[in-house]
C-alpha positions in Angstrom: 138.4 189.6 62.0 139.4 191.8 59.1 137.0 193.4 56.7 137.8 191.2 53.8 136.5 188.2 55.9 133.3 190.1 56.9 132.7 190.9 53.2 133.3 187.3 52.3 130.7 186.1 54.7 128.1 188.8 53.9 128.6 188.0 50.1 127.0 184.7 50.7 123.8 185.9 52.4 121.7 186.3 49.1 122.2 182.5 48.6 121.0 181.5 52.1 117.4 180.4 52.7 116.2 180.7 56.4 113.0 179.6 57.9 111.5 181.9 60.7 109.1 179.8 62.8 107.2 181.3 65.7 104.9 183.8 67.1 104.1 186.5 64.3 102.5 189.8 65.6 101.2 192.7 63.7 102.7 195.9 65.0 100.1 198.6 64.3 101.0 202.2 64.8 98.1 204.7 65.0 99.2 208.2 64.4 97.0 210.6 66.5 97.2 214.4 65.8 96.2 216.1 69.0 95.6 219.3 67.2 92.5 218.1 65.6 91.2 216.1 68.6 87.5 216.2 69.4 85.6 216.1 72.6 82.8 213.4 72.9 79.4 215.0 73.4 78.3 211.8 75.4 81.3 211.2 77.6 83.2 214.4 77.5 86.3 212.5 76.8 89.0 213.3 74.3 88.5 211.5 70.9 91.9 211.1 69.3 91.9 211.5 65.5 93.9 208.8 63.6 95.6 210.4 60.5 97.8 207.5 59.5 98.1 203.8 60.1 101.4 202.1 59.8 101.7 198.3 59.8 104.7 196.3 60.4 105.5 192.6 61.1 106.3 192.2 64.8 107.8 189.5 67.2 108.9 186.8 64.7 108.1 189.3 62.0 110.8 191.6 63.4 113.3 188.9 62.8 112.0 188.6 59.3 112.4 192.4 58.7 116.1 192.1 59.6 116.8 189.0 57.7 115.2 190.6 54.5 117.3 193.7 55.0 120.3 191.5 54.9 119.2 190.1 51.6 118.6 186.5 52.9 115.8 184.4 51.5 113.1 184.2 54.2 110.4 181.6 54.6 107.7 182.4 57.4 106.0 179.7 59.4 103.4 180.8 62.0 99.7 180.9 62.7 97.4 184.0 62.4 93.7 184.7 62.3 91.7 184.9 59.2 90.9 188.5 59.9 91.7 192.0 58.8 94.8 192.2 61.0 96.0 189.0 59.5 95.5 190.4 56.0 97.5 193.5 57.0 100.3 191.3 58.5 100.5 189.1 55.3 100.6 192.1 53.2 103.5 193.5 55.4 105.5 190.4 55.1 105.0 190.1 51.4 106.1 193.7 50.9 109.5 192.5 52.3 109.6 189.7 49.8 109.2 187.0 52.4 107.7 183.6 51.3 104.5 183.3 53.1 103.2 180.1 51.5 103.6 178.1 54.8 101.7 180.5 57.2 98.6 178.9 58.7 95.5 181.0 58.8 92.4 180.0 60.9 89.0 181.3 62.0 89.6 179.8 65.4 92.3 182.2 66.4 93.0 186.0 66.4 96.0 187.5 64.7 98.2 188.7 67.7 98.6 192.5 67.4 100.4 195.2 69.3 98.4 198.4 68.6 100.6 201.4 69.5 98.9 204.8 69.6 101.5 207.5 68.7 100.3 210.9 69.9 101.8 214.1 68.4 100.8 217.8 67.9 102.2 221.1 67.0 103.7 221.7 70.3 103.9 218.0 71.4 106.7 215.6 70.2 105.6 212.1 69.0 105.3 209.8 72.1 103.7 206.3 72.5 100.5 206.0 74.7 99.5 202.9 76.5 99.8 199.8 74.1 96.7 197.7 73.3 97.5 194.0 72.9 95.5 191.3 71.3 96.7 187.7 72.1 95.3 184.2 72.1 94.8 183.1 75.6 93.4 179.6 75.0 95.3 176.6 73.7 96.4 176.6 70.1 93.7 174.5 68.2 94.9 171.1 67.4 94.1 171.4 63.6 96.3 174.6 63.6 99.0 172.8 65.3 98.7 169.8 62.8 99.1 172.2 59.9 102.1 173.9 61.4 103.6 170.5 62.0 103.0 169.4 58.5 104.5 172.6 57.0 107.5 172.4 59.3 108.2 168.8 58.1 107.7 169.9 54.5 110.1 172.9 54.5 112.8 171.6 56.9 115.2 170.0 54.4 114.9 172.9 52.0 116.4 175.6 54.3 119.9 176.4 55.5 118.9 177.5 58.9 116.1 178.1 61.3 115.1 180.8 63.7 112.7 179.7 66.4 111.0 182.6 68.1 108.9 181.8 71.2 107.3 185.1 72.3 103.9 184.1 73.9 104.2 183.9 77.6 100.9 181.7 78.2 101.8 178.0 77.9 100.7 176.4 74.6 98.7 179.5 73.5 101.3 180.6 71.0 102.9 178.7 67.9 105.6 177.0 70.0 103.6 174.5 71.7 105.0 171.5 73.6 104.6 169.3 70.7 106.1 171.7 68.1 109.0 172.4 70.6 109.8 168.8 71.0 109.5 168.3 67.3 112.0 171.0 66.4 114.4 169.9 69.2 114.3 166.3 67.6 115.0 167.8 64.2 117.9 169.5 65.8 119.3 166.3 67.3 118.9 164.6 63.9 120.5 167.4 61.9 123.4 168.8 64.0 125.0 170.5 61.1 122.0 172.8 60.3 122.0 175.9 62.4 118.8 176.2 64.5 118.7 179.2 66.7 116.1 179.5 69.5 115.1 182.8 71.2 112.5 182.0 74.0 111.5 184.6 76.5 110.1 182.3 79.1 111.1 178.6 78.2 114.8 178.5 77.4 115.3 175.5 79.7 112.8 173.5 77.8 114.8 173.3 74.5 117.5 170.9 73.7 119.9 170.1 70.8 119.6 173.7 69.5 121.6 176.9 69.6 120.4 179.1 72.4 120.2 182.9 72.0 119.0 184.8 74.9 119.9 188.0 76.9 121.8 188.0 80.2 118.8 188.3 82.5 117.0 185.5 80.7 120.1 183.2 80.9 120.6 183.8 84.6 116.9 183.3 85.5 116.4 180.2 83.3 119.5 178.4 84.7 119.4 179.8 88.3 123.1 180.8 88.2 124.8 183.9 89.2 127.3 184.4 86.3 127.0 184.4 82.5 129.7 181.9 82.2 128.0 179.6 84.7 124.7 180.1 82.9 126.4 179.2 79.5 127.9 176.1 80.9 124.4 175.1 82.3 122.8 175.7 79.0 125.4 173.5 77.3 124.3 170.5 79.2 121.2 170.2 77.1 122.2 172.3 74.2 125.7 171.1 73.4 125.7 173.1 70.1 126.3 176.3 72.3 124.8 179.7 73.0 124.9 183.4 72.4 124.1 185.4 75.4 123.7 189.2 74.7 125.2 191.7 77.2 123.8 194.9 75.9 126.5 197.5 75.3 129.1 194.9 76.5 128.6 192.7 73.5 127.8 189.0 73.3 129.1 186.0 75.3 129.7 183.1 73.1 129.9 179.5 74.5 131.0 176.7 72.0 133.0 173.5 72.1 133.1 174.0 75.9 134.8 177.3 75.5 133.5 180.8 76.5 134.5 184.0 74.8 133.0 187.5 75.1 132.9 189.5 71.9 132.9 193.2 72.7 130.1 195.4 71.8 130.4 198.4 69.3 130.7 201.7 70.7 127.7 204.0 69.7 127.6 207.7 70.4 124.4 209.8 70.9 120.9 208.7 71.6 119.8 205.3 70.8 116.6 203.2 70.9 117.3 199.5 71.8 113.8 198.3 70.7 114.4 195.3 68.5 118.2 195.1 69.0 118.0 191.5 70.1 116.2 190.4 67.0 118.6 192.3 64.7 121.4 190.4 66.4 119.6 187.2 65.9 119.4 188.0 62.2 123.1 188.7 61.9 124.2 185.8 63.9 122.1 183.1 62.1 122.8 184.5 58.7 126.5 184.5 59.5 126.5 180.9 60.8 124.6 179.8 57.7 127.3 181.5 55.6 130.0 179.5 57.2 131.1 181.9 60.0 132.6 180.7 63.3 130.6 181.4 66.4 132.9 184.4 67.2 132.6 185.8 63.7 128.7 185.5 63.9 128.7 187.3 67.2 130.7 190.1 65.9 128.4 190.5 62.9 125.4 190.3 65.3 127.0 193.0 67.4 127.6 195.3 64.4 123.9 194.7 63.0 122.5 195.6 66.5 124.9 198.8 66.7 123.3 200.0 63.4 119.6 199.3 64.3 119.7 201.1 67.8 120.8 204.3 66.1 117.3 204.5 64.2 115.1 206.3 66.8 111.4 205.8 67.1 111.3 202.7 64.9 112.4 199.0 65.1 115.4 199.4 62.8 117.2 197.2 60.3 120.7 197.0 59.0 122.0 196.4 55.4 125.0 194.5 54.4 126.6 197.7 53.1 126.0 199.3 56.4 127.7 196.5 58.3 130.7 196.7 56.0 130.9 200.5 56.6 130.9 199.9 60.4 133.5 197.2 60.1 135.8 199.4 58.1 135.5 202.2 60.7 136.3 199.7 63.4 139.3 198.3 61.5 140.6 201.9 60.8 140.3 203.0 64.4 141.9 199.9 65.9 
């Protein structure tokens, strides 16, 4: 694909409206300066001193971060607690210009949160300590599920595409419950022309009539197969729209119209941080599909997007349209 074609696809991104449905987490980074640590008089344990708190949307919110960086219009649909962490998460989403009107807030659940203590000092580089997780481990309340269902039905026709992010391992404890999953699958069956991309860590095999995006290990595990090609063919049986299987530095395996094709990865020199690479690829792929790209073109844009974000060390990075075009031009000039 030449750079003119990439520019043509990217130029449509600001006109695209995408719904991100799924599990929204607050990523809360606590910056701990060891140089000013204190010792507890009662326990004699070290008391870390928080000098800064950085809040960022996580899980489904990471996809939102990437879509907003690509200049698409984003609508968020998830469930959070009516608590301080929920307030911080909503503030972070709104700071990215996401439309949060359809988020469901409830006193009956907690806002899922990944608390990440980041320790540093004069003679100590920044490094992450053990993470503290807050998750809901009981079934999503029916009234919250009802509100999510109603909002999904209300917004569905107004969007060009949908990302479904199924993050929570515990069955029916996250946003993508059995009922909501079946509803989005049925909507996918009824609207085959609307791109609906699902990324599920633990339940890929339970989705149907959607576009599957997963990594290689998830694909093999969920289909009980030995090769990526066999996994893609197995996924095709219930999801005839096809699939995108990420292969790390080897790129993305695309399966569409009963044909498989591996789109090579983008060579990256120097240190990298792969945290969030899959979410950035998801954002690039779905935005491109909504803009009229072929599956192969979408995979290439997904690869380029991920190659930019993994260069951003110590953070869950994003990529802009200008950065994607710059990388595309470098590929074209070297090839």
